[in-house]
C-alpha positions as CSV (number, residue, x, y, z in Angstrom):
1,M,2.9,24.2,19.3
2,K,-0.1,21.9,19.3
3,D,-0.2,18.7,17.2
4,L,-2.6,18.6,14.3
5,N,-5.7,16.4,14.9
6,R,-9.4,16.9,15.3
7,N,-9.1,17.4,19.0
8,T,-7.0,20.5,18.6
9,I,-8.5,21.9,15.4
10,S,-12.1,23.0,15.5
11,N,-14.6,23.0,12.6
12,T,-13.4,19.7,11.1
13,K,-16.5,17.5,11.2
14,L,-16.5,13.9,9.9
15,S,-18.5,13.4,6.7
16,P,-20.0,10.0,5.7
17,I,-17.7,7.9,3.5
18,K,-18.6,8.5,-0.1
19,V,-15.1,7.8,-1.5
20,V,-12.7,4.9,-1.1
21,Q,-9.3,5.9,-2.3
22,F,-6.5,3.5,-3.0
23,G,-3.3,5.5,-2.3
24,E,-2.3,7.9,0.3
25,G,0.7,9.6,-1.4
26,N,1.4,13.2,-2.1
27,F,-0.3,13.4,-5.5
28,L,-3.7,12.1,-4.4
29,R,-3.7,14.3,-1.3
30,A,-2.8,17.4,-3.3
31,F,-5.1,16.6,-6.2
32,V,-8.1,14.3,-5.6
33,D,-8.6,15.0,-1.9
34,F,-8.2,18.7,-2.6
35,A,-10.8,18.5,-5.3
36,F,-13.4,16.7,-3.0
37,H,-12.5,19.2,-0.3
38,T,-13.4,22.0,-2.7
39,L,-16.8,20.3,-3.5
40,N,-17.5,20.0,0.3
41,E,-16.6,23.6,1.0
42,V,-18.3,25.2,-2.0
43,L,-21.3,23.0,-2.5
44,G,-21.7,21.2,0.8
45,F,-21.1,17.9,-1.0
46,N,-20.4,16.2,2.4
47,A,-18.1,13.5,1.1
48,G,-15.8,11.8,3.4
49,I,-12.8,9.8,2.1
50,A,-11.5,6.4,3.4
51,V,-7.9,5.9,2.3
52,V,-6.6,2.4,1.6
53,Q,-2.9,1.8,1.7
54,P,-2.2,-0.1,-1.5
55,I,1.2,-1.5,-0.4
56,E,2.5,-3.1,2.8
57,E,4.6,-0.1,3.9
58,G,2.9,3.3,3.7
59,M,1.7,6.5,5.4
60,V,-1.6,5.3,6.9
61,P,-0.3,5.2,10.5
62,L,0.9,8.8,10.3
63,L,-2.3,9.9,8.5
64,N,-4.4,8.3,11.3
65,T,-2.2,10.0,13.9
66,Q,-3.3,13.4,12.5
67,D,-7.0,12.2,12.0
68,G,-6.6,12.5,8.3
69,L,-5.8,16.2,8.5
70,Y,-3.0,17.9,6.6
71,T,-2.1,21.3,5.0
72,L,-1.8,21.8,1.3
73,F,0.4,24.7,0.1
74,T,0.0,25.8,-3.6
75,K,2.5,28.1,-5.2
76,G,3.0,29.2,-8.8
77,I,2.3,31.7,-11.6
78,K,-1.3,32.3,-12.6
79,N,-2.1,34.7,-15.4
80,G,1.5,36.0,-15.2
81,K,1.3,36.8,-11.5
82,E,2.9,34.9,-8.6
83,T,0.4,33.3,-6.2
84,Q,0.6,31.4,-3.0
85,E,-2.2,29.8,-0.9
86,K,-2.6,27.3,1.9
87,V,-5.6,25.2,2.9
88,L,-6.3,22.7,5.7
89,I,-7.7,19.5,4.0
90,S,-10.1,17.8,6.4
91,N,-12.2,15.3,4.4
92,I,-10.2,12.1,5.0
93,V,-12.2,10.1,7.6
94,K,-9.8,7.2,8.2
95,G,-6.9,5.3,6.7
96,V,-6.9,1.5,6.5
97,N,-4.0,-0.9,6.0
98,P,-5.5,-4.0,4.4
99,Y,-2.3,-5.9,5.2
100,L,-2.9,-5.5,8.9
101,H,-6.6,-5.0,9.0
102,F,-8.2,-6.9,6.2
103,E,-11.6,-7.2,7.7
104,E,-11.8,-3.5,8.3
105,Y,-10.9,-3.0,4.6
106,L,-13.8,-5.3,3.6
107,E,-16.1,-3.4,5.9
108,L,-15.6,-0.3,3.8
109,A,-17.3,-2.1,0.9
110,K,-20.5,-2.1,3.0
111,E,-20.6,1.7,3.5
112,E,-24.2,2.8,2.8
113,E,-23.3,6.1,1.1
114,L,-20.2,4.9,-0.8
115,E,-20.3,6.1,-4.4
116,F,-16.8,6.5,-5.7
117,V,-13.5,4.5,-5.9
118,I,-10.4,6.6,-6.7
119,S,-6.9,5.2,-7.2
120,N,-3.3,6.2,-8.0
121,T,-1.1,3.2,-7.4
122,T,1.6,4.3,-9.9
123,E,1.7,3.3,-13.6
124,A,2.7,-0.2,-12.6
125,G,-0.3,-0.5,-10.2
126,I,-2.9,-1.5,-12.8
127,S,-1.5,-4.9,-13.6
128,Y,-2.6,-8.5,-13.6
129,D,-1.0,-11.0,-11.2
130,K,-2.1,-14.6,-12.0
131,G,-0.9,-15.6,-8.6
132,D,-3.6,-13.6,-6.8
133,T,-6.4,-15.6,-5.3
134,L,-9.8,-14.8,-3.7
135,Q,-8.6,-16.3,-0.4
136,M,-5.6,-14.0,0.0
137,S,-5.9,-11.3,2.6
138,P,-5.1,-9.2,0.7
139,P,-4.2,-10.1,-2.8
140,N,-1.0,-8.6,-4.2
141,S,-2.2,-6.4,-7.1
142,F,-4.4,-3.4,-6.8
143,P,-7.0,-4.7,-9.4
144,A,-7.2,-8.0,-7.4
145,K,-7.7,-6.0,-4.2
146,L,-10.4,-4.0,-5.8
147,T,-12.1,-7.1,-7.3
148,R,-12.3,-8.6,-3.8
149,F,-13.6,-5.3,-2.4
150,L,-16.3,-5.1,-5.1
151,Y,-17.3,-8.7,-4.6
152,E,-17.8,-8.0,-0.9
153,R,-20.1,-5.1,-1.8
154,Y,-22.0,-7.2,-4.3
155,K,-22.6,-10.0,-1.8
156,H,-23.6,-7.6,1.0
157,Y,-26.2,-5.8,-1.0
158,K,-27.3,-9.0,-2.8
159,G,-26.5,-7.7,-6.3
160,N,-28.5,-4.4,-5.9
161,E,-27.7,-2.4,-9.0
162,N,-28.2,0.8,-7.1
163,K,-25.2,0.0,-5.0
164,G,-22.8,-0.1,-7.9
165,L,-19.8,2.2,-7.7
166,T,-18.3,4.9,-9.9
167,I,-14.6,4.0,-10.5
168,I,-12.1,6.7,-11.4
169,P,-8.5,5.6,-11.6
170,C,-5.8,8.3,-11.8
171,E,-2.8,6.2,-12.8
172,L,-0.7,7.8,-15.6
173,I,-1.5,5.3,-18.3
174,N,-3.8,5.8,-21.3
175,Y,-7.2,4.2,-21.0
176,N,-6.6,3.6,-17.3
177,A,-10.2,2.7,-16.5
178,D,-10.7,0.5,-19.5
179,T,-7.5,-1.4,-18.5
180,L,-8.6,-1.7,-14.9
181,K,-12.1,-3.0,-15.9
182,R,-10.6,-5.6,-18.2
183,I,-8.3,-7.0,-15.5
184,I,-11.2,-7.1,-13.0
185,L,-13.2,-9.2,-15.4
186,D,-10.1,-11.4,-15.9
187,Y,-10.0,-12.0,-12.1
188,I,-13.7,-12.8,-12.1
189,S,-12.9,-15.5,-14.7
190,L,-9.8,-16.7,-12.9
191,W,-11.5,-17.0,-9.6
192,E,-14.7,-18.6,-11.2
193,L,-17.0,-16.0,-9.6
194,S,-20.6,-15.9,-10.5
195,E,-22.1,-14.6,-13.8
196,G,-24.3,-12.3,-11.6
197,F,-21.3,-10.6,-10.2
198,K,-19.8,-10.1,-13.6
199,N,-23.0,-8.6,-14.9
200,W,-23.1,-6.3,-11.8
201,I,-19.6,-5.0,-12.6
202,I,-20.6,-4.4,-16.2
203,D,-24.1,-2.9,-15.6
204,A,-24.1,-1.4,-12.1
205,C,-20.5,0.0,-11.9
206,S,-19.1,2.6,-14.2
207,F,-15.4,3.0,-15.2
208,H,-14.0,6.4,-16.3
209,N,-10.7,7.0,-18.1
210,T,-8.9,10.1,-16.7
211,L,-6.2,12.6,-17.4
212,V,-4.6,14.2,-14.4
213,D,-2.2,17.1,-14.5
214,R,-0.6,18.9,-11.5
215,I,3.1,19.0,-10.4
216,V,3.3,17.9,-6.8
217,P,6.8,18.1,-5.3
218,G,5.3,16.8,-2.0
219,Y,6.8,17.2,1.4
220,P,9.0,20.3,1.4
221,K,11.8,18.8,3.3
222,D,14.5,21.4,2.5
223,Q,12.2,24.3,3.5
224,I,10.1,22.7,6.2
225,E,10.9,25.4,8.8
226,I,9.6,28.1,6.4
227,Y,6.4,26.2,5.9
228,N,5.9,25.4,9.6
229,S,6.3,29.1,10.5
230,Q,3.1,29.8,8.6
231,L,1.1,27.4,10.7
232,E,-0.3,27.4,14.3
233,Y,0.0,23.6,14.6
234,R,2.6,20.9,14.0
235,D,1.9,19.2,10.7
236,Q,4.0,16.1,9.6
237,L,2.0,15.7,6.4
238,I,2.4,19.0,4.7
239,V,2.2,18.7,0.9
240,S,3.2,21.3,-1.6
241,A,1.9,21.6,-5.2
242,E,1.9,24.0,-8.1
243,T,-1.2,26.2,-8.6
244,F,-2.1,24.6,-12.0
245,F,-4.9,22.0,-11.8
246,L,-6.5,20.0,-14.5
247,W,-8.6,16.8,-14.2
248,V,-10.3,15.4,-17.4
249,I,-12.7,12.6,-16.8
250,E,-14.5,10.6,-19.5
251,G,-18.2,10.5,-18.7
252,N,-21.7,11.7,-19.5
253,S,-24.3,14.0,-18.0
254,S,-25.0,11.5,-15.3
255,L,-21.4,11.7,-14.0
256,K,-21.6,15.5,-14.2
257,E,-24.6,15.4,-11.9
258,K,-22.8,13.1,-9.5
259,L,-19.7,15.2,-9.5
260,P,-20.8,18.9,-10.0
261,F,-17.3,20.3,-10.3
262,H,-18.7,22.7,-13.0
263,K,-20.2,24.7,-10.1
264,T,-16.7,25.3,-8.7
265,D,-13.6,27.1,-9.9
266,L,-11.7,23.9,-10.4
267,D,-10.7,22.9,-13.9
268,V,-12.4,19.5,-13.9
269,R,-13.8,18.6,-17.3
270,I,-16.2,15.7,-17.8
271,V,-16.1,14.9,-21.5
272,G,-17.2,12.2,-23.9
273,D,-13.6,11.7,-25.2
274,L,-10.5,12.7,-23.3
275,Q,-8.0,11.7,-26.1
276,P,-7.9,15.3,-27.6
277,Y,-6.9,16.6,-24.1
278,R,-4.3,13.9,-23.7
279,T,-2.8,14.6,-27.1
280,R,-2.8,18.3,-26.2
281,K,-0.9,17.7,-23.0
282,V,1.5,15.2,-24.6
283,R,2.3,17.4,-27.6
284,I,2.4,20.8,-25.8
285,L,3.6,20.2,-22.2
286,N,5.6,17.0,-22.6
287,G,6.6,17.9,-26.1
288,A,8.1,21.2,-24.9
289,H,10.0,19.5,-22.2
290,T,11.5,16.9,-24.6
291,A,12.2,19.4,-27.4
292,M,13.9,21.8,-25.0
293,V,16.2,19.4,-23.1
294,P,19.1,18.7,-25.6
295,F,19.0,22.2,-27.1
296,S,18.9,24.0,-23.7
297,I,21.5,21.8,-22.0
298,L,23.9,22.3,-25.0
299,Y,23.2,26.1,-24.6
300,G,24.3,25.9,-20.9
301,N,21.0,26.0,-19.0
302,E,20.2,23.7,-16.0
303,T,16.5,24.2,-15.3
304,V,13.2,24.6,-17.2
305,K,12.7,28.1,-15.7
306,E,16.1,29.2,-16.8
307,T,15.3,27.9,-20.3
308,I,12.1,30.0,-20.5
309,D,13.6,33.1,-18.9
310,K,16.6,33.4,-21.3
311,P,15.8,35.3,-24.5
312,L,17.2,32.8,-27.0
313,T,16.0,29.5,-25.4
314,G,12.7,31.0,-24.2
315,S,11.9,32.4,-27.7
316,F,12.9,29.1,-29.3
317,V,10.6,27.0,-27.1
318,H,7.7,29.5,-27.3
319,S,7.9,29.6,-31.2
320,L,8.2,25.8,-31.4
321,I,5.0,25.3,-29.4
322,F,2.9,28.2,-30.9
323,D,4.1,28.1,-34.5
324,E,4.9,24.4,-35.0
325,V,2.9,22.3,-32.6
326,I,-0.4,24.1,-32.0
327,P,-1.2,24.2,-35.8
328,T,-1.0,20.4,-35.9
329,L,-3.6,19.8,-33.2
330,D,-7.3,19.2,-33.7
331,M,-8.8,21.5,-31.1
332,E,-9.9,25.2,-31.2
333,R,-6.8,27.4,-31.5
334,E,-7.9,29.7,-28.7
335,E,-8.3,26.8,-26.3
336,L,-4.9,25.4,-27.3
337,E,-3.2,28.8,-26.8
338,T,-4.9,29.2,-23.4
339,F,-3.5,25.9,-22.4
340,A,0.0,26.7,-23.8
341,N,0.1,30.0,-21.9
342,A,-0.7,28.2,-18.7
343,V,2.1,25.7,-19.5
344,F,4.5,28.6,-19.8
345,D,3.3,30.0,-16.5
346,R,4.1,26.6,-15.0
347,F,7.6,26.6,-16.6
348,K,8.3,29.9,-15.0
349,N,7.2,28.8,-11.5
350,P,9.9,30.1,-9.2
351,F,9.0,27.6,-6.5
352,I,9.8,24.5,-8.5
353,R,13.4,23.9,-9.6
354,H,12.9,21.5,-12.5
355,Q,16.2,20.2,-13.6
356,L,16.7,19.6,-17.3
357,S,18.9,16.6,-16.4
358,S,15.9,14.9,-14.7
359,I,13.8,15.3,-17.8
360,A,16.6,13.9,-20.0
361,L,15.6,10.3,-19.1
362,N,14.8,8.2,-22.2
363,T,14.8,11.2,-24.5
364,V,14.8,9.1,-27.7
365,S,11.6,7.2,-26.9
366,K,10.0,10.4,-25.5
367,F,10.9,12.3,-28.8
368,K,9.1,9.6,-30.8
369,V,5.9,9.9,-28.7
370,R,5.9,13.6,-27.8
371,V,7.6,15.5,-30.7
372,L,7.9,13.4,-33.8
373,P,4.1,13.3,-34.4
374,S,4.0,17.1,-34.5
375,L,6.9,17.2,-36.9
376,L,5.3,14.7,-39.3
377,K,1.8,16.3,-39.1
378,Y,3.4,19.8,-39.7
379,V,5.1,18.5,-42.9
380,H,1.8,16.9,-44.0
381,L,-0.2,20.1,-43.5
382,K,2.3,22.7,-44.6
383,N,4.5,20.8,-47.1
384,E,7.6,22.2,-45.4
385,L,9.8,21.4,-42.4
386,P,9.2,22.9,-39.0
387,V,12.5,24.8,-38.4
388,R,12.8,24.7,-34.7
389,T,11.6,21.1,-34.3
390,V,14.2,20.0,-36.8
391,F,16.9,21.9,-35.0
392,S,15.7,20.3,-31.7
393,F,16.0,16.9,-33.4
394,A,19.6,17.7,-34.5
395,C,20.4,18.8,-30.9
396,L,19.1,15.4,-29.7
397,I,21.5,13.5,-32.0
398,R,24.4,15.7,-31.0
399,F,23.4,15.4,-27.3
400,Y,23.8,11.6,-27.5
401,K,27.4,12.0,-28.6
402,G,28.1,12.3,-24.9
403,S,30.2,15.4,-24.4
404,W,30.1,19.0,-25.3
405,K,32.8,21.6,-24.9
406,G,34.8,19.3,-22.7
407,K,31.8,18.5,-20.4
408,E,30.0,15.2,-20.0
409,L,26.3,15.4,-20.8
410,P,23.6,13.9,-18.5
411,I,22.5,11.1,-20.9
412,N,20.2,8.7,-19.2
413,D,18.8,6.0,-21.4
414,D,18.9,2.3,-22.1
415,D,22.4,1.0,-22.5
416,T,21.8,-0.3,-26.0
417,I,20.7,3.2,-27.2
418,I,23.7,4.9,-25.5
419,T,26.1,2.3,-27.1
420,Y,24.4,2.7,-30.5
421,F,25.1,6.5,-30.6
422,K,28.6,6.1,-29.2
423,E,29.5,3.7,-32.0
424,L,27.7,5.8,-34.6
425,W,29.5,9.0,-33.8
426,Q,32.8,7.2,-34.5
427,L,31.8,7.5,-38.2
428,E,32.4,11.3,-38.0
429,D,30.6,11.8,-41.4
430,L,27.5,13.7,-40.5
431,N,25.6,12.5,-43.6
432,Q,26.1,8.9,-42.6
433,I,25.3,9.5,-39.0
434,V,22.0,11.3,-39.8
435,E,21.1,8.6,-42.4
436,H,21.6,5.9,-39.8
437,V,19.6,7.7,-37.1
438,L,16.7,8.7,-39.3
439,G,16.6,5.2,-40.7
440,N,16.5,3.4,-37.4
441,V,13.0,2.0,-37.5
442,S,13.4,0.5,-34.0
443,F,13.5,4.1,-32.7
444,W,10.8,5.8,-34.8
445,E,8.7,2.9,-36.2
446,T,9.3,4.4,-39.7
447,D,12.2,5.4,-41.9
448,L,12.5,9.2,-41.5
449,N,14.8,9.4,-44.4
450,K,11.7,9.2,-46.5
451,V,10.5,12.6,-45.2
452,Q,11.5,15.0,-48.0
453,G,14.3,17.3,-47.0
454,L,14.6,16.1,-43.4
455,S,17.9,14.4,-43.5
456,K,19.5,17.3,-45.4
457,A,18.1,19.8,-42.9
458,V,19.3,17.8,-39.9
459,V,22.8,17.6,-41.4
460,I,22.8,21.4,-41.9
461,A,21.7,21.9,-38.3
462,L,24.5,19.6,-37.0
463,E,27.1,21.3,-39.1
464,C,26.1,24.7,-37.7
465,L,26.0,23.3,-34.2
466,E,29.5,21.8,-34.5
467,K,31.1,24.9,-36.1
468,E,29.3,27.8,-34.3
469,G,27.7,26.5,-31.1
470,V,24.1,26.7,-30.2
471,E,23.2,30.4,-30.5
472,N,25.0,31.3,-33.7
473,G,24.6,27.8,-35.1
474,Y,20.8,28.1,-34.7
475,K,20.7,31.5,-36.3
476,N,22.7,30.5,-39.3
477,Y,20.9,27.2,-39.7
478,S,17.6,29.1,-39.8
479,K,18.9,31.3,-42.6
480,K,20.3,28.3,-44.6
481,L,17.2,26.3,-44.2
482,D,14.9,29.2,-45.2
483,T,17.1,29.8,-48.2
484,K,16.9,26.1,-49.1
485,R,13.2,26.0,-48.8
486,H,12.6,29.1,-50.9
487,A,15.0,27.8,-53.5
488,T,13.0,24.6,-53.9
């Protein structure tokens, strides 16, 4: 079988470098590089990508061995039907390791047709390191590397405002571009660079906050022979991803003209404010994950798919999202339901085994961010408690007791939180336990005992759980809570 490179694969022309990308990992190759590949194929966008290795050890040598080529396999459920596709991605022109070839890295800044900078350097990547200097080759942090890169371009083109760049970070932090821009300006001040360069960054370059959403398991190590059998070449950089794809970018009509994704089938949305989309994702997708974990593990499930497939747990999560979360969100109901249905298709994906135990990390803090706002908004809007969300809350409290029916539970949290619950459960009185948990302002940033009826409802749910287990406990809790609500 032949090796994958441009000598052995025809019809893989090199395009001019329009994109410099910080990061060569699975996500960027299955997401951003795939997106630009689609622009090239559908619209003749003719954008080549130069990949910069953001840390000292990375995949650039292997990427260059294959001349930037690799195969993307996408698998999943779309509109209720199983789908599988593969595509050869061919738009990476070169990879550069600035730790070994710093001058080559700076030369990229001088590319005539360069327009975009993309990054995904992990959540910790957009950070300020006061030890970074202009003379380092390269500086340690990604923002410092980028500042040095932009300064090289500014000098080379003598401050020409037409040579400013469109900077689109994809790190999973809110306001990622705003944060990156602020740190770059901090480096300009630290390094005492010119006011002209600072103004060029502000006026000639544009920074765009983003939301990215696609599950990318990456290199399919355990099934590599199955994947290789579908190819006519040897590919050491195969990457697998789910079918679902969503990229939300803050920008105006000018950015839409630069990146005409609206002329493709990709779900790339250029919007004035991405926060409603972020809230939608956090409350529906992430909220469903967090709400299901304690409830589903106590029921006996191991995976997300198993949770959705089983009648009791699947119905519970579906009703929680459609009846208790969606009504609290400030977007069109139809759009929210379309997104939620796509989320449930993702949950059912037979090609991804998503362990509930892996989602159980830091469940308390996740509940505060992902689920609690929906609970509080529901109470505010409806003047009643969301039945399933409250039961999920009770399951969380019970989950942190540590064992269930003689089995240890996969608690994975800060030691102080684990110790807190361990000591609290020694009280045995459910009313006291619930009062302490709901009143822990360090967890929730508010005293939840003040939410009318919440502590009583959680106690009822815990009593039902302890006496009757998950299935019968949930059914009887629902009846008791409904009776209580109607009585008041």
